C-alpha positions, -999 to +999 in steps of 0.1 A: -280-230-261-264-240-293-235-220-306-241-199-338-227-211-371-223-192-403-220-221-427-253-225-445-250-263-447-246-265-409-275-241-404-298-263-425-286-294-408-294-279-374-328-268-386-337-303-399-321-322-370-333-298-342-348-314-311-384-307-300-376-280-275-357-260-301-384-266-328-409-249-305-387-218-303-384-218-341-422-220-344-426-186-326-445-157-341-447-120-331-476-106-311-497-075-320-486-042-304-516-043-280-509-078-269-472-071-265-479-041-243-505-060-222-483-091-216-448-076-219-437-102-244-429-096-281-430-132-294-446-166-284-445-201-299-478-207-318-503-232-306-535-248-318-565-225-311-545-192-315-560-166-338-534-153-363-533-129-393-510-137-423-486-108-429-468-119-461-474-140-492-504-146-515-529-149-486-518-117-469-545-103-446-562-136-440-572-142-404-581-175-388-577-200-360-548-224-361-562-259-366-529-279-367-493-273-359-467-294-378-434-294-358-417-318-382-421-295-413-423-262-395-459-254-408-492-243-393-526-248-409-555-223-405-592-230-405-607-218-438-573-215-457-577-243-482-573-249-519-590-274-543-570-301-559-576-313-595-596-343-582-619-320-563-606-326-527-598-296-505-565-294-486-552-270-461-524-246-472-493-247-451-480-214-436-447-208-419-452-192-384-428-164-391-452-151-417-481-146-393-489-123-363-507-136-332-539-116-327-554-136-298-542-164-276-553-180-244-534-184-211-556-212-197-527-236-200-503-234-170-473-242-191-480-213-215-484-190-185-450-201-173-435-194-207-450-158-206-437-152-171-403-166-179-399-144-210-411-112-193-378-103-175-358-112-206-378-087-228-375-060-201-337-064-201-335-060-239-357-028-240-335+004-240-338+025-209-351+061-214-321+085-215-322+112-188-299+141-189-278+142-158-281+173-136-251+196-141-230+196-109-198+215-106-171+195-089-139+211-077-110+196-095-085+181-071-050+175-085-035+143-073-004+146-051+027+133-069+055+122-047+089+126-063+118+104-052+150+123-054+182+105-061+212+112-039+236+138-054+269+124-066+300+138-048+321+162-067+354+148-079+386+169-079+405+173-111+436+158-096+417+126-088+406+121-123+422+089-136+439+091-169+436+063-194+468+043-198+476+035-234+476-002-241+507-020-254+509-023-291+509-058-307+541-070-322+542-067-359+547-100-377+564-097-411+543-108-440+553-139-459+562-134-495+552-157-523+588-170-528+595-179-492+588-216-483+572-225-451+594-240-424+625-233-446+658-231-428+680-200-433+708-205-459+743-206-445+773-199-467+792-230-477+828-234-468+852-237-496+883-259-497+907-232-504+900-215-471+883-186-487 
């Protein structure tokens, strides 16, 4: 099954380049309510010989047999649905299969029977089940047992055993250098004079 894409360009490209087995699925049309109940299938790919009714468009309400199925252009042609050209020739009008509803079809073909049988379980799964109200039953509420792990108690410490914090030694204070002092300067010693003083 191909993955879904949102990009319109890719959607059109997939539509035009679709292989034959996917084109058959695109050429599906809905069945009437009576046929859907009888066969348990909502939609089927249209075939030559099926009787259909046009649901939308200018020819709404027209019923006829399918005379030709065009898989290349996604069109079907119905017997009796024609128009006259300017030169006087009659041509069949193309109809997209999504615009019609299948009123009658035959299951003489074993392949078509297989399609109906294969689709039946899928349609049953998609149909919503009837909701039934559950019977009211009273259940006793049981509280779950919670096991609590207790931590061992810490031994009591006597006041005399309490250790007092010892103050740490203070750092030596280094005198700040002044702006006038030179780095690595030797201390000045008094000069000796000649007179002995």
